[in-house]
Phi, psi and omega in degrees: 000136182278134181289149185288155183290149178294153179292150177255355181291144176283171170291141180295133178281157171293156190297330177264358189295320176300329180289308182298332176293320178290339178272312195271326174314311179297318176306315177298318189288330178291321182292335185280346174301135175300342194259354189297313198290325166300322177298308185293321173299316187288324180296322178288326183289316170308307184301317180300310187294321178293322171297322177288346175241024181262176167293346181261018184295326181285326181294318180300318180291322176301314190312314186279353169272352177297142191264137177237117184253126172240141177210148169212110184064227176273358170279103175240133175230125180238104175226169178281162175308320181296328178288314177304314184301310187286328185263330186259294175303323186286342172289326169299327176292323170288333178292320180293314188301318186292315177305315182295322177296315175303316178298316179289328176291330186261328184217009195239207176301338177262357178302314180265127180307311184301315178286331183284340194305307186299299179300326181284319175293318174300327186277337172291314172299321181284357175253324190278324185291321178293321177306316184285325172300319182299317190293329179299316185281337184228064187288353186201168175084181180309325191288338180303327176308334186279010184305337183284343195295313186265019175289337198252151182245129181284106188293327183300310183289310182302316182290326175300318179291319179300317182296325171297341181250013187304336180282347183241001190231158176295140171297333181291337175294324171297316180298317183296308185289326173293322170298314178293326181292322179299307184299328179287331175293321177302307177309309186298320183297318181296323177298311181306306191298316192272318191262339185249032175258123185278311179209151180255132173246105182310325176294311174292333174302311188291318177300314177307318185291318167305316180296320178298316176298322183296309175302320179297317176301321172302311185293325181280345175272001180075023179280125193240000177278144180296321198297320180296315187290326174291327181280335177276336182289323175303307176299331177300307185303308181308313187278332178287330174289323174299333182283347185096354165284142178299139188302330187298330185306329176310317186298321178289320176302312176297319179296335182279349184263344183295129179298138174256008183247131182289165176291325187227155174287165176300324181295311174305314178305308180305319168301314183291330182290319183286334175293313181291330172300316180303315188287322177286324182289330178295319170296317187291326189263006170298140178308325181260024178303142174267171189280335182208161192297343182300322177262012177233097175299325182294312171305318179293319186294325175292322176289330175293324180294322186293316183286327174296320180289329169299325177286331178294334179278348178257126177293147186302330182292325178291315180302317182298319182292322170294325183289313188283325186306319183295322177297317175295318179292311192255356168237304190290310183291325172299325177287326174297318178302315180292331181281333196245326195271358186292124174229133173266107187290343175285352174264354182280122177247168182297325176298324177279324179297329182253025178286153182303329178293313182289317175294323179290323175295320183293313185297318185298319182282309188283300184279314187298321183291308181305308189294317191295313187285319181293317177294313182292330172298309178301319178296321180292326178290302183307322186274356182062027170276346180207179178226153173290136177299148178306128185081356183263126172249177182296324169306318186283330178294316184290328175289319168300329178290330174300308185298336178298344177286355173279096195275301181037258193306312184290317184298320177299314184295313187295324187292326178290330182273332182286330195232129172260348175280127177299328177295312181294319180295318178301315181299321177293313179303320181292309175309310182305303181312314182284319174300322178295316177295322178299308185298319181291318176294321182289319181298314185291323180294316181308301183295325176293315186288328180302320183065217186253005182291154176256123177283151173300132176276000000 
């Protein structure tokens, strides 16, 4: 006797589900777009500038100076909200950067030395030239410490612009700029760790090193649950900060210890999936089968096992990156922008606009990035150290070099580390905003006009 076919009806919706679906579905689709992060970050920046130049500017500035106290026994931490954002939330941003960097090194654009050569060399040129230009404007004094400000590229803005032009440019150009920005981020992290560390405390450094060693031990022991890494990651963050090294470096260190190997292979997962599918199908075709798993504990158990099996084929590194990415993109980076990007234009004078710090920052990001990335790329190809990606011509590389001048997030972050003077910070901030605007407009226009034609290599 042939078993009856399973029921085709869907699950009955809740009364307000269609209404909420019409509202939420377009919003969810927007959040899934590659350009969404750049749009949200830009909106946060514009809102910050509006608030900083409104009747509420003083209240907005005071808000970030509110103190937040956390304590447990003799462990006490009392910092302003601004400090918690820059040293706490941004550690999560750097943790995500570390996860992305590890993925690229193991299985992405940086995995093959031949494929990685061009973006890495371009990133190196794009760091050295801006630093040199800034130094020309600020050779000595307190302002000279800002040489690291124009070295970074904001991946959210730059990639967001490229995705807007995806129909006119080669896909490999997006991969090239992504790899370049990630290599650039690694350089920025090294600069922060080495050159923007004020003083070192050996005791805290020793404890941090011990915690890092324990995390490596967990990795080598095949521990793939997230909780042990997070439990050790919190004290690692604290003791890295206490050691004098900037706390965000802890995010990179923690990311490098997260396992990148799944518990099962794709072949093992496929076999397990087939087995569970057979069990699920066997329950679904029974004469008394219910419309959903709520009334069938065995069907619910199979579905639960299916979910658990899906987790085993994803490496912890992948799971954490997928879970953290939306929070960083749509919460942490906009909050960082609101805490750091505010400028009251009524206080901006011609002296500040044409100060060595503002000019050095702007020239470093716009001209330094363009010259550094394009010249380094040309030399790498001519010396046969690297090759152009398939379908990418020199006009595309030049467009990407312009977009590399969008510094924003990392540049703002380094400016807070480089300068203790509020005047120098404001001048650097002004230079970053002007440079990022110029680089974005020029890069967008250049690549739009370049179209999808390939120039001779």
